C-alpha positions as CSV (number, residue, x, y, z in Angstrom):
1,M,0.0,0.0,0.0
2,S,1.2,3.5,-0.8
3,V,0.5,6.9,0.5
4,E,-0.2,10.0,-1.5
5,T,3.1,11.8,-2.2
6,G,1.4,15.0,-1.3
7,A,0.4,13.9,2.3
8,K,0.7,16.6,4.9
9,S,2.0,14.4,7.6
10,F,3.6,11.0,8.0
11,C,3.2,8.6,10.9
12,W,5.0,5.5,12.3
13,P,4.2,3.0,15.0
14,K,5.8,4.2,18.2
15,A,8.0,1.0,18.3
16,T,9.6,2.1,15.0
17,V,10.5,5.5,16.3
18,I,11.9,4.1,19.5
19,L,14.2,1.7,17.6
20,V,15.6,4.4,15.4
21,L,15.9,6.9,18.2
22,R,17.9,4.5,20.3
23,D,20.4,4.0,17.4
24,F,20.8,7.7,16.8
25,V,21.4,8.5,20.5
26,T,23.8,5.5,20.8
27,L,25.9,6.9,17.9
28,V,25.8,10.5,19.0
29,E,26.8,9.7,22.6
30,A,29.5,7.3,21.4
31,A,31.0,10.1,19.2
32,E,30.9,12.5,22.1
33,A,32.6,10.0,24.3
34,A,35.3,9.3,21.7
35,A,36.0,13.1,21.4
36,V,36.6,13.3,25.1
37,A,38.7,10.1,25.2
38,A,40.9,11.4,22.3
39,S,42.1,14.1,24.6
40,Y,43.9,11.6,26.8
41,V,44.7,8.6,24.6
42,R,46.5,10.8,22.0
43,V,49.6,10.6,24.1
44,Q,49.6,6.8,23.3
45,G,49.6,7.6,19.6
46,Y,45.9,6.9,19.1
47,D,43.9,10.0,18.1
48,Y,40.3,11.0,17.3
49,T,40.6,9.7,13.7
50,D,41.5,6.2,15.0
51,L,38.7,6.3,17.5
52,L,36.1,7.3,14.9
53,D,37.2,4.6,12.5
54,D,37.0,2.0,15.2
55,L,33.7,3.3,16.6
56,T,32.0,3.4,13.2
57,S,33.2,-0.1,12.3
58,S,32.6,-1.9,15.6
59,W,29.3,-0.1,16.4
60,Q,28.0,-0.7,12.8
61,L,27.2,2.8,11.9
62,F,26.4,2.0,8.3
63,R,24.0,-0.8,9.2
64,R,22.2,1.3,11.8
65,L,21.7,4.2,9.3
66,A,20.5,1.8,6.5
67,H,18.0,0.2,8.9
68,A,16.8,3.7,10.0
69,R,16.3,4.7,6.4
70,F,14.4,1.5,5.7
71,L,12.1,1.8,8.8
72,L,11.4,5.5,8.5
73,S,10.6,5.3,4.8
74,A,7.8,2.7,5.4
75,P,4.9,5.3,5.3
76,V,5.7,6.0,1.7
77,G,4.7,2.4,0.8
78,E,5.8,0.3,-2.1
79,D,6.8,3.3,-4.3
80,V,9.5,4.3,-1.8
81,D,12.4,4.1,-4.3
82,D,10.7,6.2,-6.9
83,W,9.5,8.7,-4.3
84,L,13.0,9.1,-2.8
85,E,14.5,9.6,-6.2
86,A,12.0,12.3,-7.1
87,E,12.2,14.1,-3.7
88,M,15.9,13.9,-3.3
89,A,17.2,14.8,-6.8
90,D,19.1,17.8,-5.3
91,V,20.8,16.0,-2.4
92,V,24.6,16.4,-2.4
93,Y,26.5,13.2,-1.5
94,W,30.1,12.6,-0.7
95,R,32.5,11.9,-3.6
96,H,36.2,11.2,-3.5
97,D,36.8,14.2,-5.8
98,R,34.5,16.4,-3.8
99,R,35.0,15.5,-0.2
100,H,33.8,18.8,1.3
101,P,30.1,19.4,2.0
102,P,28.1,22.2,0.3
103,A,27.9,25.6,2.1
104,P,26.3,25.2,5.5
105,G,22.7,26.2,6.2
106,R,19.6,24.3,7.1
107,D,16.0,25.2,6.5
108,A,14.6,26.3,9.9
109,G,11.1,25.8,8.6
110,R,11.6,22.1,8.5
111,L,11.3,21.8,12.3
112,D,7.5,22.3,12.1
113,E,6.3,18.9,13.1
114,P,3.0,18.7,15.1
115,P,3.2,17.8,18.8
116,G,4.1,14.1,19.4
117,C,1.1,11.8,19.7
118,A,0.9,8.6,21.7
119,D,0.6,6.0,18.9
120,P,1.3,6.4,16.1
121,A,4.1,9.1,16.2
122,C,3.6,11.7,13.5
123,V,5.7,14.4,11.8
124,S,4.9,17.0,9.1
125,R,5.7,16.3,5.5
126,A,8.5,18.9,5.6
127,T,10.1,17.2,8.7
128,F,9.7,13.8,7.2
129,L,11.6,15.0,4.1
130,R,14.4,16.4,6.3
131,L,14.8,13.1,8.1
132,M,14.9,11.1,4.8
133,R,17.2,13.5,3.1
134,D,19.7,13.3,6.0
135,L,19.5,9.5,6.1
136,N,19.8,9.1,2.3
137,M,22.8,11.5,2.2
138,L,24.5,9.6,5.1
139,V,23.8,6.0,3.8
140,V,24.9,6.7,0.2
141,S,27.9,8.7,1.3
142,V,29.1,6.1,3.8
143,D,28.7,3.4,1.2
144,R,30.8,5.4,-1.3
145,I,33.5,5.9,1.3
146,G,33.6,2.2,2.0
147,S,34.0,1.5,-1.8
148,V,36.8,4.1,-2.2
149,E,38.7,2.8,0.9
150,A,38.7,-0.7,-0.5
151,E,40.4,0.6,-3.7
152,L,43.0,3.0,-2.2
153,P,46.3,2.2,-0.5
154,Q,45.8,2.0,3.2
155,A,47.8,5.1,4.0
156,E,45.6,7.2,1.6
157,A,42.3,5.6,2.7
158,F,42.9,6.0,6.4
159,G,40.9,8.8,7.9
160,L,38.5,9.3,5.0
161,F,35.5,8.4,7.2
162,A,36.6,10.4,10.2
163,E,37.1,13.4,7.8
164,F,33.6,12.9,6.5
165,C,32.1,12.8,10.0
166,R,33.8,16.1,10.9
167,E,33.3,18.0,7.6
168,W,29.7,16.8,7.0
169,R,28.6,17.2,10.7
170,V,27.4,13.6,10.8
171,F,26.8,13.4,14.5
172,E,25.3,16.9,14.7
173,L,22.8,15.8,12.0
174,L,22.0,12.7,13.9
175,A,21.5,14.6,17.2
176,Q,19.1,17.0,15.4
177,D,17.2,14.2,13.9
178,A,17.1,12.4,17.2
179,A,15.5,15.5,18.7
180,I,12.8,15.5,16.1
181,L,12.0,11.8,16.8
182,S,12.0,12.6,20.6
183,R,9.4,15.3,20.1
184,A,7.3,12.9,18.0
185,L,7.4,10.4,20.8
186,G,6.2,12.9,23.4
187,G,6.5,11.6,27.0
188,A,7.9,8.2,26.0
189,V,11.4,9.2,25.4
190,E,13.0,8.4,28.8
191,R,11.6,4.9,28.8
192,A,12.7,4.4,25.2
193,L,16.3,5.1,26.1
194,D,16.5,2.8,29.1
195,D,19.5,0.4,29.1
196,L,21.1,2.1,26.1
197,P,24.6,0.6,25.4
198,V,27.3,3.2,25.9
199,W,30.7,3.4,24.2
200,D,33.7,3.6,26.6
201,A,37.4,4.0,25.7
202,E,38.2,1.2,28.2
203,N,35.6,-1.1,26.7
204,P,34.9,0.1,23.1
205,Q,33.3,-3.0,21.8
206,P,29.5,-3.1,21.7
207,P,27.4,-6.2,22.7
208,L,27.3,-7.3,19.1
209,A,25.6,-10.7,19.7
210,V,22.8,-9.0,21.6
211,F,22.6,-6.2,19.1
212,A,22.3,-8.5,16.1
213,S,19.8,-11.0,17.5
214,E,17.6,-8.5,19.3
215,R,17.6,-6.0,16.4
216,D,16.7,-8.6,13.8
217,R,13.8,-9.7,16.0
218,Q,12.5,-6.2,16.5
219,I,12.8,-5.3,12.8
220,S,11.0,-8.6,11.8
221,S,8.2,-7.8,14.2
222,L,7.8,-4.3,12.7
223,I,7.6,-5.4,9.0
224,E,5.5,-8.6,9.4
């Protein structure tokens, strides 16, 4: 089933928003912790670039972003690919020969979502477009970086992703988008973020087995 592309608002089950919000907050808090950790581990020859590369690999940033794009695009229905292509023709993605982002500036009018509702959680069309544009830019760009890194000498490829995170304000975008989802959830946010895994310099590896099995179960329940 598809929705009209001119719909004024888009809604998701609360469980979908909670799943995506948890991922966004996990990544944002991990990046902040890595920045703090870099201030004292640099003396050991391990800087923020190393930390970001490790963090994004072990905490599966690409997989989390791809799942978020998949889950949040569900209201568009079966025509999601055509709809995204039409709505995002002007989105700028990372390229190896154009590694810097376009001039900064965001449309303040995009933060016009209606108050969060209990279930489902809804946002305005403009806000939905902002979320999807951010996710599409991130997923496509990260995929391109991975392809380029595989083809370049290690010395040249190292740091490409960390540079992208800094230059394109990746974690700032995720923090802003997490705030949008939080407002859509209303009063359920604190409960949604209970027991969130946290990155730590002394123990940087996430509980991957739990992450994989529990996440697959949750996603399966949402799309059945």
